[in-house]
C-alpha positions as CSV (number, residue, x, y, z in Angstrom):
1,M,2.3,39.7,170.2
2,V,2.4,39.7,166.6
3,P,4.9,37.2,164.9
4,P,7.5,39.6,162.6
5,C,7.6,38.3,159.2
6,P,11.0,36.8,157.2
7,R,11.4,40.6,155.5
8,G,11.0,42.6,159.8
9,H,7.2,43.8,158.8
10,L,5.1,43.1,161.1
11,I,1.7,40.2,160.1
12,E,-2.1,41.3,161.3
13,R,-3.6,38.4,161.6
14,A,-7.6,39.4,161.1
15,M,-9.2,36.0,161.9
16,P,-8.8,33.5,164.7
17,P,-6.2,31.2,163.7
18,N,-8.9,28.8,163.5
19,A,-11.5,29.9,162.0
20,A,-13.0,29.5,159.3
21,H,-11.8,31.9,155.5
22,P,-15.0,33.9,154.8
23,L,-15.9,33.1,151.2
24,F,-16.4,29.4,152.5
25,Q,-18.4,31.3,155.3
26,E,-20.2,32.7,152.6
27,L,-20.2,30.1,150.2
28,A,-22.0,27.5,153.1
29,V,-24.8,29.9,153.8
30,F,-25.6,30.0,150.2
31,V,-25.3,26.2,150.0
32,L,-27.7,25.7,153.0
33,A,-29.8,28.4,151.2
34,V,-30.1,26.5,147.8
35,I,-30.9,23.4,149.8
36,V,-33.8,24.7,152.0
37,G,-35.3,25.9,149.1
38,S,-35.1,22.8,147.2
39,L,-36.2,20.6,149.5
40,C,-39.5,22.8,149.4
41,G,-40.1,22.9,145.6
42,L,-39.6,19.0,146.2
43,A,-42.7,19.3,148.1
44,T,-44.4,22.2,146.8
45,N,-44.5,19.8,143.3
46,E,-45.5,16.4,145.8
47,L,-48.6,18.3,146.7
48,A,-49.4,20.3,143.4
49,G,-49.2,17.1,141.0
50,R,-51.6,15.3,142.7
51,W,-54.4,18.3,141.7
52,V,-52.8,19.3,138.6
53,S,-50.8,18.1,135.1
54,S,-46.7,17.9,136.0
55,A,-45.6,20.5,134.1
56,V,-47.9,23.2,135.7
57,A,-46.3,20.7,139.4
58,G,-43.2,21.5,138.3
59,N,-43.3,25.3,137.4
60,A,-44.7,26.3,140.5
61,A,-41.5,24.3,142.0
62,L,-39.2,25.8,140.5
63,A,-41.5,29.0,141.7
64,V,-41.6,28.0,145.5
65,A,-37.7,26.4,145.3
66,T,-36.5,30.2,144.1
67,T,-38.7,31.9,146.3
68,C,-38.1,30.3,149.4
69,T,-34.0,30.2,148.4
70,G,-34.4,34.3,148.9
71,A,-36.5,33.4,152.0
72,A,-34.0,31.9,153.4
73,H,-30.7,33.8,152.7
74,A,-32.7,36.9,154.1
75,H,-32.7,34.7,157.3
76,F,-29.2,33.7,157.3
77,V,-28.0,36.3,156.6
78,H,-29.8,39.0,158.3
79,K,-31.7,38.0,160.4
80,Q,-35.6,38.5,159.2
81,P,-37.5,36.3,161.3
82,W,-39.3,33.1,159.7
83,L,-42.8,34.6,160.7
84,S,-41.8,37.5,158.2
85,L,-41.0,36.4,155.8
86,L,-43.8,33.9,154.7
87,P,-45.9,36.6,153.4
88,K,-43.1,37.7,151.3
89,V,-43.3,33.4,149.8
90,G,-46.6,33.9,149.6
91,L,-47.1,36.5,148.0
92,G,-43.7,36.5,145.5
93,A,-44.0,32.5,144.5
94,P,-47.4,33.4,142.7
95,I,-45.4,36.5,141.0
96,A,-42.6,34.6,140.3
97,Y,-44.7,31.6,138.7
98,G,-46.2,34.5,136.5
99,V,-43.7,35.4,135.2
100,M,-42.0,32.2,133.9
101,R,-45.2,31.9,132.6
102,V,-45.0,34.9,130.4
103,V,-41.5,34.4,130.1
104,H,-42.2,31.3,128.4
105,A,-45.1,32.5,126.7
106,V,-42.4,35.0,124.8
107,L,-39.9,33.2,124.3
108,G,-42.0,29.5,123.0
């Protein structure tokens, strides 16, 4: 039974009493996706830094981190399997890197 409020109206409960607020759930998923993307970017920076300059490795790491954050979001929120996201990351990261280089060239 739903308890009445002091004014006599019924209070509807949309969530169970000990469920997390949806805003906090969305924030937690966002933070988790950013952590996954950051770790991918860090790994890219460490691996690419052995063969290319630190500036190129940093730009590549940023492109990979951004793309992996989007893939992690797609996995956690939209339930897409990781294996179907790998080709998208493989194509998306070089495109993001190319766009970043163009923007840097245009802006100086």
